C-alpha positions in Angstrom: -159.1 -106.2 37.6 -157.1 -109.0 36.0 -154.3 -109.1 33.5 -153.9 -112.0 31.0 -150.1 -112.0 30.7 -150.0 -114.5 27.7 -152.7 -114.6 25.0 -152.4 -115.1 21.3 -155.5 -113.2 20.4 -154.0 -112.4 17.0 -154.4 -116.1 16.0 -156.6 -116.5 12.9 -158.9 -118.8 15.0 -160.3 -115.5 16.6 -160.9 -113.7 13.3 -164.7 -114.2 13.3 -165.4 -113.2 16.9 -162.3 -111.3 18.2 -164.1 -108.1 19.0 -166.8 -110.0 20.9 -164.2 -111.8 23.0 -162.4 -108.6 23.8 -165.6 -107.0 25.0 -166.6 -110.1 27.0 -163.1 -110.2 28.6 -163.4 -106.6 29.7 -166.9 -107.2 31.1 -165.6 -110.0 33.4 -162.7 -107.8 34.6 -159.8 -108.6 32.4 -158.4 -105.1 32.2 -155.3 -105.8 30.1 -154.1 -108.5 27.8 -150.6 -109.2 26.6 -150.0 -110.6 23.1 -146.5 -112.0 22.6 -145.5 -112.3 18.9 -144.0 -115.6 17.8 -142.2 -114.5 14.7 -141.6 -111.7 12.2 -144.9 -112.7 10.4 -147.1 -111.4 13.2 -145.2 -108.4 14.5 -147.5 -106.0 12.6 -150.7 -107.8 13.7 -150.0 -107.6 17.4 -149.0 -103.9 17.0 -152.2 -103.2 15.1 -154.3 -104.8 17.8 -152.7 -102.5 20.3 -153.4 -99.5 18.1 -157.1 -100.4 18.0 -157.4 -101.5 21.6 -155.1 -99.7 24.0 -155.7 -102.2 26.8 -154.1 -104.9 24.6 -150.3 -104.8 24.8 -147.7 -106.6 22.8 -144.3 -108.2 23.1 -142.0 -108.8 20.1 -139.9 -111.8 19.6 -139.1 -115.0 17.7 -140.5 -118.2 19.4 -138.1 -121.2 19.6 -140.5 -123.4 17.7 -140.4 -120.9 14.8 -136.6 -120.5 14.5 -136.3 -123.0 11.6 -138.7 -120.8 9.5 -137.1 -117.6 10.6 -134.3 -115.9 8.7 -131.2 -114.6 10.4 -132.2 -111.2 9.0 -135.3 -111.4 11.2 -133.2 -110.5 14.2 -132.1 -107.3 12.6 -135.8 -106.6 11.8 -136.7 -107.3 15.5 -133.9 -104.8 16.5 -135.5 -102.1 14.3 -139.0 -102.8 15.7 -137.8 -102.6 19.3 -136.2 -99.3 18.5 -139.2 -97.7 16.9 -142.2 -99.3 18.7 -143.3 -99.7 22.3 -143.5 -103.4 23.3 -143.9 -104.2 26.9 -141.4 -107.0 26.6 -139.2 -109.1 24.2 -141.1 -112.3 23.6 -142.1 -115.0 23.2 -138.6 -116.3 23.3 -136.8 -119.2 24.9 -135.9 -122.8 24.3 -138.1 -125.9 23.6 -136.4 -129.3 23.8 -139.7 -131.1 24.3 -140.6 -131.0 20.6 -137.1 -131.4 19.2 -133.5 -131.0 20.1 -132.3 -131.4 16.5 -132.2 -127.6 16.1 -130.9 -126.9 19.6 -127.9 -124.8 18.3 -130.2 -122.6 16.3 -132.6 -122.2 19.1 -129.8 -121.1 21.5 -128.4 -118.7 18.9 -131.8 -117.0 18.5 -132.4 -117.0 22.3 -129.1 -115.4 23.1 -129.4 -112.8 20.3 -132.8 -111.8 21.7 -131.6 -111.7 25.3 -128.9 -109.3 24.1 -131.6 -107.1 22.4 -133.7 -107.2 25.6 -130.7 -106.0 27.5 -129.9 -103.3 24.9 -133.4 -101.9 25.2 -133.8 -102.6 28.9 -136.9 -104.7 28.3 -138.2 -107.7 30.3 -138.6 -111.0 28.4 -141.5 -113.4 28.1 -140.0 -116.9 28.2 -141.2 -120.1 26.5 -139.5 -123.0 28.3 -140.1 -126.8 27.8 -137.6 -129.4 28.7 -134.9 -126.8 28.8 -135.1 -124.8 32.1 -131.5 -125.4 33.2 -130.2 -124.2 29.8 -132.6 -121.1 30.0 -131.3 -120.4 33.5 -127.7 -120.6 32.3 -128.2 -118.0 29.6 -130.3 -115.7 31.8 -127.4 -115.7 34.3 -125.0 -115.0 31.5 -126.9 -112.1 29.9 -128.7 -110.7 33.0 -131.9 -109.1 31.5 -134.1 -107.1 33.8 -136.5 -110.0 34.4 -139.8 -111.0 33.0 -142.3 -113.8 33.0 -141.7 -117.5 32.7 -144.8 -118.5 30.7 -146.6 -121.7 31.6 -144.1 -122.6 34.3 -143.8 -126.3 34.9 -140.4 -126.9 36.5 -139.3 -127.8 40.0 -139.7 -125.7 43.1 -135.9 -125.2 43.1 -135.9 -124.0 39.5 -138.9 -121.7 40.3 -136.8 -120.0 43.0 -133.9 -119.6 40.7 -136.1 -117.8 38.2 -137.6 -115.6 40.9 -134.1 -114.7 42.1 -133.4 -113.5 38.5 -136.4 -111.2 38.6 -139.0 -113.4 37.0 -142.7 -114.0 37.8 -144.1 -117.4 36.9 -147.2 -117.8 34.7 -150.0 -120.2 35.7 -153.1 -120.9 33.6 -155.4 -123.6 32.4 -153.1 -126.6 33.1 -153.4 -125.7 36.8 -157.1 -126.2 36.8 -156.9 -130.0 36.3 -157.1 -132.1 39.5 -154.6 -134.6 38.1 -152.0 -131.8 37.7 -150.8 -132.6 41.2 -147.2 -131.3 40.9 -148.3 -128.1 39.2 -151.0 -127.4 41.8 -148.5 -128.1 44.6 -146.3 -125.4 43.0 -149.2 -123.0 42.8 -149.8 -123.5 46.5 -146.3 -123.5 47.8 -144.8 -120.6 45.8 -145.2 -117.1 47.2 -148.2 -115.4 45.6 -145.9 -112.4 45.0 -144.2 -114.6 42.3 -147.3 -115.7 40.4 -149.0 -114.1 37.4 -152.1 -115.4 35.5 -152.4 -116.3 31.8 -154.6 -118.2 29.4 -152.2 -118.9 26.5 -155.3 -118.7 24.4 -156.3 -120.4 22.1 -154.2 -123.1 23.8 -153.9 -124.5 27.3 -157.7 -124.8 27.8 -158.9 -125.1 31.4 -160.8 -128.2 32.6 -164.3 -126.8 32.0 -163.8 -126.3 28.3 -164.2 -129.2 25.8 -161.1 -131.3 25.2 -159.0 -129.4 22.7 -161.4 -126.5 23.0 -160.5 -123.0 22.1 -159.3 -121.1 25.2 -159.8 -117.3 25.4 -159.2 -114.5 27.9 -162.7 -114.6 29.2 -161.7 -117.7 31.2 -159.1 -115.8 33.2 -161.4 -115.0 36.1 -162.3 -118.6 36.6 -158.6 -119.5 36.5 -158.1 -116.9 39.2 -160.9 -118.6 41.2 -159.1 -122.0 40.9 -155.8 -120.4 42.2 -157.7 -118.9 45.1 -159.2 -122.3 45.9 -155.8 -124.0 45.8 -154.2 -121.4 48.1 -157.2 -121.1 50.5 -157.7 -117.4 49.9 -160.4 -115.2 48.4 -160.3 -114.4 44.7 -160.0 -110.7 45.4 -156.6 -111.4 47.1 -155.5 -113.4 44.0 -156.7 -110.7 41.7 -155.0 -107.8 43.5 -151.7 -109.5 44.1 -151.2 -111.1 40.7 -152.2 -107.8 39.0 -149.7 -105.9 41.1 -147.1 -108.6 40.2 -147.6 -107.9 36.5 -147.1 -104.1 36.9 -143.8 -104.8 38.7 -142.4 -107.1 36.0 -144.0 -105.4 33.0 -143.9 -101.7 34.1 -145.0 -100.4 30.7 -148.5 -101.7 31.3 -150.4 -98.8 33.0 -152.0 -99.4 36.3 -155.4 -98.3 35.0 -156.3 -98.5 31.3 -159.7 -97.3 30.2 
């Protein structure tokens, strides 16, 4: 059974066929799906999906690309939600200097505040990192959370090992399926399989077999696992078993078997 460690199934693009996608994903062996919130506006939605579908789990956090729309008071709200609900992680949080550095100070302030909350509640974190891995590593070393997942990892081998040493698994998904993604595919081959988890980032990060800018979804996770198996020269069952075990180690609130 597979676990999609990063999926935005709460997105409105799934409103018309969300139930069908959930059923199809379970049918192809996606036993659990993790939905990271991106801001206060969708905390309740990801929680509601978990209430309706126990194999869908949620993380709560404020995404770096949403900090300009967020209020400082949203951090106090996040604190209350973490105290009274059962997220598997704090996330999606991090830093994104790829889109803009103009709000770098605000991004860092929200990231640090959320790392402190993760430490307070002894929760792992789900990281969003683009163009900012060194800064993310700096604050992870400073605040020493219990670990987590570096979503859509795209750094260097050295940076990968630094994250692994801090208790993180590295998320690989649709971007890895493209033959031209040579550096990413090399990482997927060289890194220990014990450090890798799988994700779709649906509806984004579509794999190569979907139309350009097509809507990704968790049903695609098995084929993504097949690509990883091909890159590493192992059978897909090995990839499935080890990546699933990796998730349980880093997100221990996800049950080993969820019916």
